[in-house]
C-alpha positions as CSV (number, residue, x, y, z in Angstrom):
1,M,212.6,172.0,23.9
2,S,215.5,172.4,26.2
3,E,213.6,170.7,29.0
4,I,213.0,167.7,26.8
5,L,216.7,167.5,26.0
6,L,217.6,167.8,29.6
7,S,215.2,165.0,30.5
8,L,216.7,162.8,27.8
9,S,220.2,163.5,29.0
10,R,219.2,162.3,32.5
11,L,218.1,159.0,31.1
12,Q,221.8,158.1,30.4
13,D,222.1,157.3,34.1
14,W,221.1,153.7,34.7
15,R,219.5,154.6,38.0
16,N,217.0,156.8,36.3
17,L,216.2,154.0,33.9
18,V,215.6,151.7,36.8
19,D,213.5,154.4,38.5
20,I,211.2,154.8,35.4
21,A,211.0,151.0,34.9
22,L,210.0,150.5,38.6
23,V,207.3,153.1,38.4
24,S,206.0,151.5,35.2
25,V,205.9,148.1,36.8
26,I,204.0,149.4,39.8
27,F,201.3,151.0,37.6
28,Y,201.1,147.8,35.5
29,V,200.7,145.6,38.6
30,L,198.0,147.9,39.9
31,L,196.0,147.7,36.7
32,Q,196.4,143.9,36.6
33,L,195.2,143.5,40.2
34,F,192.1,145.7,39.5
35,R,191.4,144.3,36.1
36,G,187.9,142.9,35.8
37,T,186.6,145.0,38.8
38,Q,184.6,148.2,39.0
39,A,187.6,150.0,40.4
40,V,189.6,149.7,37.2
41,Q,187.6,152.5,35.6
42,L,188.1,154.7,38.6
43,L,191.8,154.0,38.7
44,R,192.2,154.9,35.0
45,G,190.3,158.2,35.7
46,I,192.6,159.1,38.5
47,L,195.7,158.3,36.4
48,V,194.4,160.4,33.5
49,I,193.6,163.4,35.7
50,A,197.0,163.1,37.4
51,L,198.8,163.0,34.0
52,I,196.9,166.0,32.7
53,A,197.5,168.0,35.9
54,A,201.3,167.2,35.7
55,I,201.5,168.3,32.1
56,I,199.7,171.6,32.8
57,N,201.9,172.2,35.8
58,Q,205.1,171.6,33.7
59,M,204.0,173.7,30.7
60,V,202.3,176.7,32.3
61,Q,203.9,176.9,35.8
62,L,200.8,178.4,37.5
63,T,201.6,179.2,41.1
64,A,198.2,178.7,42.6
65,F,197.6,175.5,40.6
66,K,200.9,174.1,41.7
67,W,200.0,174.9,45.4
68,L,196.7,173.1,44.9
69,L,198.4,170.0,43.5
70,A,201.0,170.0,46.3
71,N,198.3,170.2,49.0
72,S,196.0,167.7,47.4
73,A,198.6,164.9,47.2
74,A,198.2,164.0,50.9
75,V,194.4,163.9,50.6
76,V,194.6,161.6,47.6
77,L,197.0,159.3,49.3
78,V,194.6,158.9,52.2
79,A,191.5,158.5,50.0
80,I,193.0,155.8,47.7
81,P,193.2,153.1,50.4
82,V,189.6,153.9,51.4
83,I,188.3,153.8,47.8
84,F,190.2,150.7,46.8
85,Q,189.9,148.9,50.1
86,P,188.3,145.6,48.7
87,E,190.9,145.4,45.9
88,L,193.8,146.2,48.2
89,R,192.7,143.6,50.7
90,R,192.4,141.0,48.0
91,A,195.9,141.8,46.6
92,L,197.4,141.5,50.1
93,E,195.7,138.2,50.6
94,R,197.1,136.9,47.4
95,V,200.6,137.9,48.5
96,G,200.0,136.1,51.8
97,R,198.6,133.0,50.2
98,S,201.8,132.8,48.0
99,A,204.0,132.3,51.1
100,P,204.9,128.6,51.4
101,L,204.5,128.6,55.2
102,L,200.9,129.8,54.9
103,M,199.7,127.2,52.4
104,R,196.9,125.0,53.4
105,R,197.8,121.4,54.3
106,S,195.1,118.8,54.6
107,D,194.9,115.0,54.9
108,D,194.3,113.6,51.4
109,A,192.2,110.7,52.6
110,V,189.9,113.0,54.6
111,S,189.6,115.6,51.8
112,Q,188.7,112.8,49.3
113,R,186.0,111.6,51.6
114,V,184.6,115.1,51.9
115,I,184.7,115.5,48.1
116,N,182.8,112.2,47.6
117,E,180.1,113.1,50.1
118,V,179.7,116.6,48.6
119,I,179.5,115.1,45.0
120,I,176.8,112.6,46.1
121,A,174.8,115.3,47.8
122,V,175.1,117.8,44.9
123,E,174.1,115.1,42.3
124,Q,171.0,114.2,44.4
125,M,170.0,117.9,44.8
126,S,170.6,118.6,41.2
127,E,168.3,115.7,40.1
128,R,165.6,116.9,42.6
129,R,166.2,120.6,41.7
130,T,166.9,121.5,45.3
131,G,168.7,124.8,45.7
132,A,171.9,124.7,47.6
133,L,175.0,126.7,48.3
134,I,178.2,125.1,49.8
135,V,181.3,127.1,50.5
136,F,184.7,125.6,51.0
137,E,187.0,127.7,53.2
138,G,190.5,128.4,51.8
139,T,193.5,130.0,53.5
140,T,191.5,133.1,54.2
141,G,189.3,132.5,57.2
142,L,185.5,132.8,56.9
143,G,184.9,133.2,60.6
144,E,182.8,136.4,60.2
145,F,180.4,134.5,58.0
146,I,180.4,131.3,60.1
147,S,179.4,133.4,63.2
148,R,176.3,134.6,61.3
149,G,175.0,131.1,60.8
150,V,174.1,128.1,63.0
151,P,177.2,126.4,64.3
152,L,177.3,122.6,63.6
153,D,180.9,121.4,63.6
154,A,179.7,118.2,62.1
155,E,181.2,115.5,59.8
156,V,180.5,116.1,56.1
157,T,178.0,113.6,54.9
158,S,175.7,113.6,52.0
159,E,172.7,112.9,54.2
160,L,173.4,116.0,56.4
161,L,173.8,118.2,53.4
162,T,170.6,117.1,51.7
163,T,168.7,117.5,54.9
164,V,170.0,121.0,55.5
165,F,168.9,122.1,52.1
166,F,165.6,120.3,52.0
167,P,162.9,122.8,51.0
168,N,161.1,124.7,53.7
169,T,163.5,123.8,56.5
170,A,164.9,126.5,58.7
171,L,168.4,126.5,57.2
172,H,167.8,125.8,53.5
173,D,168.0,129.5,52.4
174,G,171.5,130.1,53.8
175,A,174.9,128.7,52.9
176,V,176.8,125.7,54.4
177,I,180.5,126.5,55.1
178,I,183.0,123.7,55.2
179,A,186.1,124.5,57.1
180,L,189.0,122.1,58.0
181,E,187.0,119.2,56.3
182,R,184.0,119.7,58.6
183,I,180.7,121.5,58.3
184,A,181.4,124.6,60.4
185,A,178.0,126.2,60.1
186,A,174.7,126.3,58.1
187,G,172.3,129.0,57.3
188,C,175.2,131.5,56.8
189,V,174.5,134.9,55.2
190,L,177.1,135.8,52.6
191,P,177.8,139.1,50.8
192,L,176.3,139.5,47.3
193,T,178.4,140.5,44.4
194,Q,177.7,144.0,43.0
195,R,178.7,143.1,39.5
196,E,176.1,142.7,36.7
197,L,175.7,139.1,35.7
198,S,175.1,138.3,32.0
199,D,173.1,135.1,32.7
200,S,169.6,135.9,33.8
201,Q,169.2,132.5,35.3
202,L,171.8,133.3,38.1
203,G,169.9,134.3,41.2
204,T,170.6,135.3,44.7
205,R,172.5,132.1,45.6
206,H,174.8,132.6,42.6
207,R,175.4,136.2,43.6
208,A,176.3,135.1,47.1
209,A,178.6,132.4,45.8
210,I,180.4,135.0,43.7
211,G,180.4,137.6,46.4
212,V,182.2,135.4,49.0
213,T,184.9,134.4,46.5
214,E,185.5,138.1,45.8
215,Q,186.5,138.7,49.4
216,A,188.3,135.4,50.1
217,D,190.0,132.5,48.3
218,A,187.0,130.3,49.0
219,L,185.3,128.0,46.5
220,S,181.5,127.9,46.2
221,V,179.3,125.2,44.8
222,V,175.8,126.2,43.8
223,V,172.8,124.0,42.8
224,S,170.1,126.0,41.0
225,E,166.6,125.6,42.3
226,E,165.0,126.4,39.0
227,T,167.2,124.4,36.6
228,G,169.2,122.0,38.8
229,N,172.4,123.2,37.1
230,I,175.6,122.9,39.1
231,S,177.9,125.9,39.1
232,V,181.3,126.7,40.8
233,A,182.5,130.1,41.8
234,R,186.1,131.1,42.6
235,N,188.0,134.3,42.4
236,G,184.9,136.2,41.6
237,R,184.0,134.1,38.5
238,I,181.3,131.5,38.1
239,L,181.3,128.4,35.8
240,R,178.5,125.9,35.1
241,L,179.7,122.3,34.9
242,D,178.9,118.7,35.6
243,S,179.7,116.5,38.6
244,G,182.8,115.0,36.9
245,R,184.4,118.4,36.4
246,L,183.3,119.4,39.9
247,R,185.3,116.5,41.4
248,T,188.4,117.7,39.5
249,L,188.0,121.3,40.7
250,L,187.5,120.2,44.4
251,S,190.6,118.0,44.2
252,D,192.6,120.9,42.8
253,F,191.3,123.1,45.6
254,Y,192.4,120.7,48.4
255,R,195.7,120.0,46.8
256,P,198.5,122.1,48.6
């Protein structure tokens, strides 16, 4: 009881209140960053174990247990960045993208021409039920994925896009990556998301579309080979839509 009263008396100092508030904000931000990912359950487990260990240490004062906690702290601090590497990388990229000097700037006339050509190609492939995956590079570079494909460095045209994804051609199974308003490469291999998808109609292309947006601030456009449906993936989420809504999303994506 005396320890509780002592702790409450310390809260009268405004610096202690700020200290507690700052720690609370840090934990809240971490939970928000990891929300919707597989890591959130692991993070909650670590927090629960740490809380239980701290309570036991304060109540019982076991010497060996206290020694174990003190020597395990360094190991945990090293292990956390390794375990949460994808989430930490994504969080740092978000911070970097929020800096005004790092925001993408593009010519509006060029970006609108690119959008028009992509819309035409997507509508044609949707009508013919031709499978396609088109990825738009954001501020996070996709050089590692571009290098895995066939370099093109070509102007974006609907004819070129429909030709690349024509069935049984050499490049139709991979993704087309558009960077700096040009087709950087085709036949690119992208990482697949490890999350379970509720829609059984979402296949490998959709998993790849989601996977690349989990690692970068890219936008992916998918045309289903089975149904002809058009979907857009961004920030690890995928949405089925029509060409009119697609134009709006692409315009928002290119807007600084």
